[in-house]
Backbone bond lengths (Angstrom), bond angles and torsions (degrees), N, CA, C in turn:
res aa  C-N    CA-C-N  psi(-1)  N-CA   C-N-CA  omega(-1)  CA-C   N-CA-C  phi
1 X - - - 1.441 - - 1.530 108.16 -
2 X 1.317 116.65 132.32 1.453 121.63 -178.90 1.518 113.42 -96.26
3 X 1.317 116.71 -26.35 1.458 118.74 -171.01 1.520 110.61 -154.13
4 X 1.312 115.24 137.40 1.457 121.39 171.67 1.523 106.76 -123.62
5 X 1.323 116.58 124.08 1.459 121.54 176.80 1.517 108.54 -101.57
6 X 1.320 115.73 129.41 1.454 121.56 -179.83 1.523 107.57 -123.64
7 X 1.300 116.17 129.25 1.460 120.77 178.25 1.527 109.00 -106.38
8 X 1.337 115.31 142.49 1.446 119.74 172.48 1.516 115.25 99.54
9 X 1.316 119.17 4.84 1.460 121.70 -179.57 1.534 111.01 -117.57
10 X 1.304 116.33 41.68 1.464 119.89 -173.11 1.523 113.81 -63.94
11 X 1.333 117.82 -23.29 1.461 119.86 -178.96 1.534 112.81 -92.67
12 X 1.323 117.49 1.63 1.465 121.31 175.06 1.529 108.80 -81.93
13 X 1.325 116.19 169.38 1.468 120.06 -173.76 1.528 113.95 -85.89
14 X 1.319 118.25 2.89 1.459 120.84 179.55 1.534 111.12 -61.80
15 X 1.342 117.87 149.59 1.466 119.32 170.96 1.524 108.83 -59.51
16 X 1.323 116.01 141.99 1.460 117.93 -174.47 1.519 112.90 -143.91
17 X 1.322 113.42 153.98 1.456 122.16 167.82 1.520 105.71 -107.41
18 X 1.312 115.89 125.38 1.460 121.58 -177.33 1.526 108.69 -99.73
19 X 1.324 115.62 135.17 1.464 120.95 177.39 1.518 108.54 -103.40
20 X 1.320 115.39 123.94 1.463 122.19 177.70 1.522 107.34 -104.49
21 X 1.332 115.78 113.55 1.469 120.30 -178.71 1.520 112.61 -97.79
22 X 1.340 116.67 -28.49 1.462 120.65 -177.36 1.527 109.32 -152.26
23 X 1.328 116.59 176.46 1.469 121.02 -176.98 1.521 112.60 -60.12
24 X 1.325 117.67 -32.96 1.464 120.74 -179.35 1.532 112.03 -65.48
25 X 1.320 117.03 -28.73 1.471 120.85 -179.88 1.526 112.98 -72.81
26 X 1.307 118.09 -17.54 1.469 121.04 -177.96 1.523 111.09 -58.70
27 X 1.328 117.69 -33.17 1.470 120.54 -179.12 1.531 111.80 -62.19
28 X 1.329 118.22 -20.98 1.465 121.02 176.91 1.526 111.65 -60.45
29 X 1.304 116.84 -30.74 1.464 120.45 -177.44 1.519 111.89 -64.21
30 X 1.325 117.90 -25.69 1.461 121.49 176.88 1.527 112.20 -90.93
31 X 1.322 117.24 -20.03 1.465 121.19 -176.47 1.527 114.02 -92.12
32 X 1.325 117.55 -26.42 1.460 121.07 -172.97 1.514 111.70 -96.03
33 X 1.324 115.81 152.69 1.462 120.13 175.57 1.522 109.96 -113.23
34 X 1.305 115.00 165.96 1.461 122.97 176.61 1.532 113.21 57.93
35 X 1.319 116.08 40.72 1.466 121.29 176.46 1.527 108.40 -76.93
36 X 1.322 116.18 125.40 1.467 121.11 178.18 1.517 112.09 -96.97
37 X 1.335 116.58 -32.05 1.461 121.12 -178.58 1.527 108.92 -162.01
38 X 1.326 114.34 162.98 1.470 121.27 177.73 1.522 107.89 -129.04
39 X 1.323 114.64 134.40 1.464 121.44 170.66 1.516 105.94 -112.24
40 X 1.326 117.21 132.33 1.453 118.79 -172.57 1.519 113.12 -134.67
41 X 1.319 114.05 141.93 1.465 122.36 174.54 1.518 110.97 -87.27
42 X 1.334 117.25 -17.68 1.467 121.25 -177.56 1.530 108.59 -121.21
43 X 1.322 117.58 154.73 1.467 119.29 177.78 1.531 110.79 -65.33
44 X 1.325 116.46 136.68 1.460 121.70 175.68 1.513 108.75 -112.36
45 X 1.301 116.20 129.06 1.460 120.67 178.55 1.521 111.59 -103.77
46 X 1.311 116.67 -7.43 1.467 121.80 -179.14 1.527 108.64 -79.46
47 X 1.331 116.53 133.00 1.466 121.39 178.64 1.525 109.20 -88.54
48 X 1.335 116.08 135.29 1.458 122.28 177.17 1.518 108.92 -134.22
49 X 1.303 115.99 170.92 1.464 120.52 -178.00 1.529 112.60 -83.50
50 X 1.309 118.43 -2.69 1.453 122.43 -179.92 1.527 109.52 -112.78
51 X 1.328 116.94 157.56 1.467 119.66 -179.48 1.525 111.85 -71.10
52 X 1.325 115.62 146.87 1.460 123.27 177.90 1.524 107.42 -119.63
53 X 1.336 116.26 127.31 1.454 122.65 -177.73 1.521 110.03 -119.95
54 X 1.326 118.07 123.84 1.470 119.01 171.16 1.528 108.83 -61.26
55 X 1.306 117.69 143.13 1.472 122.21 -176.17 1.530 111.10 -58.45
56 X 1.327 116.85 -26.88 1.462 120.48 179.39 1.526 112.19 -72.55
57 X 1.343 117.18 -13.82 1.461 121.62 179.61 1.527 110.98 -105.52
58 X 1.327 115.80 41.04 1.460 120.11 -177.18 1.520 112.83 -61.58
59 X 1.320 117.88 -28.36 1.470 119.57 178.87 1.524 110.66 -66.36
60 X 1.317 116.86 -38.08 1.471 120.75 176.83 1.527 109.88 -66.17
61 X 1.339 116.49 -39.31 1.470 120.28 176.10 1.525 110.41 -61.76
62 X 1.318 118.15 -44.31 1.471 121.08 179.10 1.522 110.47 -58.66
63 X 1.325 116.89 -44.49 1.459 120.61 178.67 1.521 110.63 -61.24
64 X 1.330 115.84 -45.83 1.468 120.50 178.66 1.527 110.25 -60.66
65 X 1.328 117.27 -45.17 1.455 122.00 -177.65 1.524 111.28 -59.33
66 X 1.307 117.54 -50.76 1.457 119.81 -177.54 1.521 112.50 -71.51
67 X 1.317 118.02 -29.35 1.456 120.44 174.29 1.528 109.80 -65.57
68 X 1.323 117.12 -42.43 1.455 120.70 -179.57 1.518 112.45 -73.50
69 X 1.334 118.16 -29.59 1.456 120.56 175.08 1.524 110.01 -63.89
70 X 1.320 116.61 -40.99 1.457 119.60 -178.30 1.538 111.49 -67.62
71 X 1.323 117.85 -25.64 1.472 121.05 176.89 1.519 111.45 -70.96
72 X 1.327 117.44 -26.12 1.456 121.85 -177.09 1.522 113.19 -89.54
73 X 1.311 117.90 0.49 1.484 119.86 -179.14 1.494 111.02 -83.54
């Protein structure tokens, strides 16, 4: 198995991809730890140390995800 996706444990210390659906979700970026990437439905102008992918570019996110998984093996 290469990948296990778990939903609902955003406050745990696991590496995570955060989904931003609306402006209210942006505050999660300051509350959560171990963020590896962000997928967003809205434009983000805030700069962070992790990659941000528009939801419409999910194929690019998939490529990034599997490339980074192979680095951790």
